[in-house]
N, C-alpha and C positions, 0 to 999 in steps of 0.2 A: 307558828311557822306563818301562817296566814295573814298575821299583822306584819311580819317582816316583807313577804312578797308584796302587799299593798303597799307599805311605806316605800318600797325600792320604786316599783311601778310609778308611784305618784312623785318622787323626787327626780327619776330619769323624764318623766313626761314633763316635769317644771322645767327643766333645765333645758329640752329639746325645744321648749316653746319659748325660752329666752334666748336661747341661741339664735332663732329665726326670727327674734324681735327686730326693725331696723335700730343701729347703736347710733347712727351718724348721719351727717349729710352726706358723707363722699359714695357713692355706690357707682359701679362700672356696669356697663353692658358685656359681658363673658361671651365669647366664643370658645366652644370647646373642640378641641383639636386631640382627634382620636386616632386611630389605625398605630398603636404602640407596638415599638419593635421594629420600626421600619428600618431599612439600610440607607445608610448615608448617601449624600448627592457625590458625584464626581468629585466636587473639591474637598469632601471629607466632611463637610458640617452636614445639620438636618437631621441625624438619626438621634430619636427619643425612646427610651424605654417603655413610658408610661403615657397615659392618658392624662390631660393637662387642659387648663383654662387661659387664655390671653385675653386682655383686653382689646375690645373690637377698636378702641381709638387710643391715641397717644393720651397720656394725662394732661389736662386743659390746667389753663389759669384759675378757672373757679375752684376746679379739685384741689390746686396746691396752694390757693389761698386759704381754704377752709383748714388745711394742714399746718399754715403758718400762723394763722388766729389759734390753733389749740397749742403749739409747741414754740411759737418763737415771739414772745411777749418781749423779751429781753434779747433773742437771736444771740445767744453766746456762741451757736455752734456756726454761725454763717451760712443760714439755709436761705435767705433773700439775698439778693444782689440789686444794688443799686440802679442798675441798668433796666431792671425789670421795670420800672417805673416811667418809661417813656416808650410809649406805642408807636412814635414817629420813625421815619426812616435814619437809620443808624443805629438802633437799638431793638425798635419792633418787640419791646416788653410788653405786658401784659396786667402787671400787680401794682399797686400803688401801696406807701405804706405811711402811717400817721401817726403820731405821738412822739414819746420818747422811751428811752430804754427802759424795759421794767413794764411798758404799759404801750408797745406797739401794738396797731390794728393792721390788718390789710384787706384790700378790695380789689378785685378783679376792674381793669380798665372797660367803662363800657364799650360793647362791639367786640372787646378782646375775651371774652370770657370763655368761649368755646374755642379757642385756638391753642395751640401745644402750648404748655409753659415749656420757656427756653432760660438759658443762664444758669440751669443748674446743674453743678457738678455732681459725678458718682455717687460721693459720699452723700449729696444729699436727696440723690433717688434711692438709696440704700436707706436712708432715715425714713423716707416718706412710706418705704414698703414695711420697716420694722413698725412705725404708728398703725399702718393698717393691719399687720398681724397681732398687734397687742389691742385692737379693739377699739382703736381712732381715739377721740378725748383726751383723756390726759395719758393714753398708751406712752409707753417709752420708744426713745428713738435709738438708742444704743444697745439693746438686746431684742430678742424675737428671731425674724428669720438670719438675722447677721448678727455678729458679736462684733461691737465696734469698741477698742479701748481708749483710753486717753482722755476721755472727756473734752476733746477739743475740736476744734472744724476740721482738723486733717488728724484721722484716728492713727494712734502709735502702729497698727498692725493694718492701716488701709490697704499697703501693696500686697499684702497676702490672704486678706478675709476672704471666705468664701461662705455659700450658704449653709446653714445650719440644718441639721436633720431635724425633720419634723416640721419645717417652714410650712406656712400654709397658704402665704400671700408673699410674692419675690419679684425681685427684677428677673427678667426673662435671663436665662441662658443662652449664648449664642445660637445653640442647637435649636433650643425651642421658639427662638425668634425667627430664624431660619425656616423651621418646618413651616412654622404659621404662614410666614411670606410666600415662600415657593414651591411647597409638597401638594400634587394632586391625589387625592384619596382615592379618585376614581380608577385612575392608570397606574396609581403606586410609583409616580417618579415624578420628577421635581421639573418645572418649569425655570427659563433664565432670568424673569421678571417678575414682580410681584402680584400683577394684576392677571394670575391666570395666562400668561402670555410667554413665547418665546422671541417676540418681538419687541425691539426696542422701546422704551417707555417713551411717549410724548408728551414736552413740557409744554404744557396749557391750561387755558383758565379753567376754574371749576365748572362742572356738570355732569353730564350723563354718558359722554363719550368715553367707550372701553379705552383701556391702558394709557391712561394719561394721568398726571401728576404735577404738583406744585414743587418746580424744579428750573433750573437756569435761569431764575429772577425771570421768568415769563408772566407771573403775576405782581412782582414786587413788592411782595408782603407776606407775610403768615396767611394761611387760610383758615377757617373752621374745622377742625376735625370731620372727616366723613363729606367733605363737599364734594368729592369725585365720586358723585354715586354709581357709575357705570364701570368702578375701577378696584371693586372687592377682591383680595384673593379667592382662592377654592374655598377655603374656611369661613371668609365672609370679615377678614380683618380691614382696616382701611389705613392709607396713609404710611404703608411701609416701605413707599416708593417716592418719599419724598416730603415735603414740609419742614421738619425738622429731622436731623440724626436722632438715634435712638442709643443709649448707653445700653450694653449689656456685660454679663458679669465677666465673659473671657479676660483672663489675664496673657496679654497679645505679647508683653514684653515685661521684664522687671519694673517697669517704670508705667505701663500704658494699660488701661483696659480697653475692650471692645467695644467698635461704633457701627453699626447698621441702618441702613434705610435713605441716605442722602437727605437734602435739603432744598429749601427754597431759593437759596442762593445761588452766585455762578458756579459754574463746573459741568456744565452738560448734561445729558441724560444718561449716561452710561454709568453713573452711580449707582441707580437701584437695581442693577446686574447681580446675580448672585454670587458670581464671581469678584466682586467688589468688596473690601473689607475695611473699615477704618479703625483707628486708634486714637486715643489722646490720654494726656495725663488726668487721674482720677481726680486732680483737685481745679480741673481747669473749668471754670463757668464761662460758656461760648453761646453767641448769638443765636447758633443755629443747631443747638444741642439738646433735646427734651429725654423723654423715656416713655416706657408703657410697662404695665406690671402683667403679671401671672400668678395662678394660684393653683391649689389642687382641685379635681371637681368635688360639687358637693353631693351627699348622698341623694338617691334618685327621689326619694320620701321620707318624710318623719316617720309614716307608719311601719316602713321598712327597718329603721332603727328601733322603733319600740317593739317589735315583734321579736327582734334579737335579744332586747332586754329582756321580755318576758320570757324566751329561751334561757337567757341566764338565769333568772329568777327560780324557774323551774327545776335547773340543775342544782342548783344550790340547795333547794329544798330537799330533793333525793339525796345529797350528801349526809345529810344529818341524820 
């Protein structure tokens, strides 16, 4: 029995070490959104039952290029859009492709590595999160956080697909996105705009001025994520009120999926408002649409997990 207990401890200790070891190049700066079970806003959005994490920034060209290099050597699923190749006016992409089908390679455009990726469909965002969920590298894009059927660019179940139980990394739900942008954990209430303000966002150049964003073509291009250093949400996220619209899981109609956040293009500063809800067809690959990801929280420390395993081993021993 002593040998069984020691073997069990050794196995789980090794598994714990492996799970905490860096697996690949794509990492995220996570923000924890607590205060679970909060009431919804007057708009009906923003109530989330559990604590979760959300990426502080939108997914960048550099991060998405790593995904493409891992999973799009042939790109049969249409994960890359040709407009990504031009960083100039009219496209504002950020990733080039070289080689031929079967040996494609991808590189972020110099100077645009940390700008949010655009020209990604809703299905592309789901496949990226499946890849993350499955450990990156050769991880599958069609199963994991979401099950995508058909093996084609547009999944056969694409209009109805929802998050699988047990998903660990995923696209944000609309409520998760909304809470991270607008909720104030101090007052347990919601702001009207995503930089901790009830005053309309000002479209301006990057910097530390509070409640500003890359919107209404004030800058004339995308900006690196987090450039508006004085305009974080109460939880510490950036660019939830500009740069690019962001896909979320919401099924808005029988043929559209949810968008939140507004963008750098024309349209005025009202778009970041909590009351403003966007949508588009899930196959759409658009100049001013990107996404961010969310996840379940990690355990506090490996020691707590190992302590639990020791208890489990002790319980198993007493049962014999």
